[in-house]
Each structure stands twice: as structure tokens, then as C-alpha cells.
Residue, then its C-alpha position, 0 to 999 in steps of 0.5 A: m500500499a502506497s503511503a500517503q504523500p505529504r500535502s503541498p501548500r497552496a501555491g500563491r497564498s499571501l501573508a499580505g491577502r489574508l490579514t487584509t481579508i480578515a482586517l475586511v471581515f472585521v470592517g465589515a462585521t463592525m460596520a453592520a454591528s455599529a448600523g444595528v445598535f444605531w437603529f436601536a439607540v435612535s428607535h429607544v430615544v425616539r420611542e421614549q420621546v413619543d412615550q413621553q407625549l402620550d404620558v403628558q396626555i394622558t395625565a393631562l385627561k386624568g387631571a381635567l377629566s370630570f363626572d356630572a350628576g348622572g355618572r357621565p364622564m365630561l372633560s373642562s377643556a378641549f384636548d385637540n392641540p398639536p401633535f394630537d390635531r393629526p391623524g394617528w394621535l388619538w386618546q380616549i377614555d373609558t369610564p362606567g359612564g360612558r365614553l369620551i374619544s378624541p376629535p377628527p384630525r383638523r382639515p382645512h377643506p372638509p368635503r362638503g355633504r360629509n356626514d362628521a358623525e362617527g360610530p363608535d369606532r371612530p374619533s367624534a366631534e362630539g367627544a371632546g370633553m362631552p359624554v357620549e353613549p356608554a360604551s365598555p370600557t375596554d374599547a378601544p379607538g381603531d380596535r372595532g370593539e375587540r379587548p385589547r390584548r395587553p394592557i400598555d404598548l399595544a400596537m393597533e390599526d386605525h380605521a384610515g389604515p395606519a398602524l397605531y402605537l398604544r399608551r394605557q392607563d387604568a386609573m380612579v377619578e373620583g371613586r370611578s376606574v377609568t381608562l385612558i388611552a393615548s394612541a400616536p402613529a406607527g410613523a411615529l417612531t419609524v420615520p425619525a429613527r429612519d430619517a436619523l439613519g439616513w444621514l448616520l448610514p452615509l457617515t458609516l461607510l465613510l467611517g468603514l472607508m477610512l478603516t479599509l484605507g487604513t488597513l491597506l496602509q497598515v498591512r503594506l507599512g506592516l509588512r514592510p520590514l518582511r519585503r526588506l529582509t527578503d531583498e536582503i535574503q536574494a542579495i545574499e544569494r546574488g552575492a551582494r552582500a554577506r549577512l543580513a543586516p541587524a533588524q531594528l523591529r524587536e520581533l524580527q531580531p530573533l530570525t535575522a540573528e538565527i538566519n546570519r547564525l546558519l550562514d556563519q555556520n554553513e560558511t565554516r562547514l564548507a570551508e572544513t569540508r574544501l579542507h577536507f577535499a584538498n588533504l584527501a587529494h593531496g593524500l591520494k595522489t602523491p603516492l599516485a605520483s610517487l608509483t609512476l615516477a618509479l615505473d620504469r621500461e623494465k618493469d613496465p615493458d608494455g606500459a600497462l601499468g603506466r595505464l593503469a595508474e593514469r586511470m587511477e589518477q583520472r577516477i580520483r580527480r573525477h571523484l575529488a570533483l564531484a566531491r567537491k561540486a557537491a561542497s560548492a552546492a552549500g556555499l551562498g553570497a559568493a562573489t568572485a572577481l574575474a579580472p584577478v582570476l583571469a590575470d593570474l591563469l593567463a600570466l601562468l598558462p603562457r609558461l607552460h605553453a610556448g608560442r601562443r599569443v594571448t588577447a584579453d583586455i583584463a583592465g576591461m573587466k575590472d568591474l565584473f563579479l561572478r557569483c561563484e566561490a574563488r576556488d570554482a572560478e579558478e577551476i571552471l576558467g583554468n580548464l577552459l583556458d588549458n584547454a584553449f592552450k593546448w589546441a591553439a596554433s597561434a592565438i587565443a583571445v578573451t572577452a567578457a561582458r555583462e548582459g543583465g544579470m549574467i557575465t558571458l565570457l569567449i574565449d577563442d582559439d585558432g586550433p583545428g576547432i571541433a566539428r559541430e556533430r562531435r561537441a557533444e562527446v567532448l563534454r562528457a567525462g573523460m573523453r579525448l579527441d586526440e590522444t596525442v595531446p596530453g589530458d585526461g579528458f575530465g578537464l571541459s566535464i568538471a567546467e561544465e558541471l560547476v557551471t551548471l551547478y550555479g545556475g550558468r551556462l557552458a557552450l561550444e561554437t565555432s570561433p572567428l579565429g578559425g579554431l574553438r570558440v568556449r561560451l561560458t555564461l554564469p550569474a553576476a554578483i554585485s561588487g564591494e558588498a560581498g564579504 
């Protein structure tokens, strides 16, 4: 049964996007809650104001209520002052001796011929301080003879249609039980609250927009140190700097310190590994060289032992190169000046290969830095130049230029060159096209492996000089800051 593969994190997830989403959800929820709180608060204030108006009317009605000798209720004055002169603002008094109801709303131009007499379900002009026919004390204005289900704060429907908001009080007046009811249109509660929210909601939306913009700005500014840290890490990878700068923020100080510690540790281990491989190479090559020198024609007439020693040396060089390649992969932030490396090699190789004329503008390469370890740069360039000196008839040209983030180095010679169909073969380890020329066939292959390791490219082309052109492309590093 195959083991379950670990789930990889979703690509493209952003910390800034996550923080922004959470903040926007919080802002939206806050705005919705604020709108609800505003509505509740404004509605509560409006309700209290309406209750106060109705309670004042009930108190005034109670104070003005009296009874005649027959026990019929009467009022000492009319109660049709604002707002009880408008539709929906009604009052009613129920007593054992009859009912008093508020007069109808004032109309500037009442329709002619209309009968103003109203039944017991509608306010009547006769009810303004005058007794009317006895009625059940439980009847309320507009309830059509039905007993209210609740003693106070009832909502009922006026005969004309709008819902009413009621305040009711049971009291004793001159020894008689009376019920006083005052009503307001339901719109008196909702319309002012809605009007208040009409300007509160735009302010809330404006506040939400400001909070959103503030959140986006906060996320952008808050993550700026992380972006700066990312840029510094990329600069280390490019070879522009050796270590991270000390973090100014307390929260990032442990992170930068730990990364710098890991870089120090990596550099120390890399140096130890290189030293180990150097000692290993010396320990293997020295006895082998002594063995080769000790062979003579009498002990090795057919040269078999010599060829065996040569193959052993080739394998040792091959495996040491691979081990060194693996060690180089651990290096970060290396930057090597191209000009000094070329100057040293071009000063040494003409002594080993006399009769070759070298053309190279070393001074023009002083601002070019390779993003690789110095020893690897020496290995790569040494193998390529040594190959050119071996095969050149008389002339070698070396040019270099920076193209974007890469450095391109061209090494031309006027030798026999390599046929296009055989160029891939010479990049294989141990491959030699001409056994008469000294060498082991590992130089170009080792150079290509190291170039590939550093993200570069090695190509073989035809040279304008008539021989082989080696085009070497390696990542460029920034000068001065690499440590």
C-alpha cells in the first residue's frame, strides 16, 4: 500500500492577502453591528419621546376629567392641540358612565356634505369634553369593539389604515374606575429613526472606507520589514552582501540573528569540507605520482602499469571534482572578481604553452564579479583556458561582458576546432578526441558541471579565429558588498 504523500501548501497564498481579508471581514462586521446599534439607540430615543408625549396627554386628560350628576364623563377643556390634531394621534377615555374620544383631525377644507358623525370605532367631535353613549370601558379607538390583548404599548390599526402605537393607564377618578388611552401613528416611531439613519449610515460607510484604507496602509507598512528582509536574503544569494543587517524591529531580531548564525555555520562547514578534500587529494595524488615515477620500462615494458596508474589518477580527479561540486552547492553569497583570476591564469599558462599569443582586456573586466566561489572560478576558467592553450596554433582571445544579471565570457582559439556533431561528446567525462595531446579528458566536463551548478551555461561554438569558441555564461554578483 502506497504511503500517503504530504500535502503541499497551496501556491500563491499571501500573508498580506490573509491579513487584508481578516481586516475587511472585521470592518464589515463592525459596520453591520454599528448600524444595528445605531438603529436600536435611535429607535429607543424616539420611542421614549413618543411615550413622554402620550404620557403627558394621559396625565392632562386625567386631570381634566370629571363626572356630572348622572355619572357621565366630561372634560373641562378641549384636547386637540398638536400633535393630537393630526391623523393617528388619538386619545380615548373609557368610564362606567360612557366613553370620551378625541375629535377628528383638522382638515383645512373638509368635503361638503360629509356626515361628521362617527360610530364608536372612530373619533367624534362630540367626544371633545362631552359625554357620549355608554360603552364598554375596554373599547379602544380603532379596535372595532375588540378588547386589547395587552394593557399597555399596544399596536392597533386605525380605521383609516395606519397602525397605531398605544399607551394605556388604568386609574381612579372621583371614585370611579377609568381607562385612559393615548395613541400615536406607528410611523412616529419609525420615520424619525429612519431619517436619523439616513445621515448616520453614510457616515458609517465613510468610516468603513477610512478603516479599510487604513487597514490596507497598515498591512503594507507592517509587512515592509519582511519585504526588506526578503531583499537582503536575495542579495546574499546574488553575492551582493555576506550577512543580513541587524533588524530594527524587536520581533525580527531573533529571525535575522538565526539566519546569520546559519550562514556562519554554513561557511565554516564549507571551509572545513574544502580543506578535507584538499587534504584527500594530496593524500591520494602524492603516492600515485610517486608510483608512476617509480615505473620504468624494464618493470613495465608494455606500459600497462602506467596506463593503470593514469586511469587511477583520472578516477581520483573525477571523484574529487564531484565531491567538491557537492561542497560548492552549500555555498551562498559568494562573489569572485573575474579580472584577478584571469590575470593569474594568463600569467601562468603561457609559460606552460609557449608560442601562443593571448589577447585579453583584463582592465576592462575590473567591474565584473562572478557569483561563485573563487576556487570554483579558478577551476572553471583554468580548465577552459588550458584547453584553449593546448589546441591553439598561435592565438587566443578572451573577452567578457555583462548582459543583465549574467556575465558572458568568450574564449577563442585558432586551433583545429571541433566538428559540430562531436561537440557534445567532449563534454562527457574522460572523452578525448585526440590521444596524442596531453590530458585526461575531464577538464571540460568538470567545468560544465560546475557551471551548471551555479546556474550558468557552457556552449561550444565556431570561433572567428577559425578554431573553437567556448561561450561561458555565469550569474553576475555585485561588487564591494560581498564578504
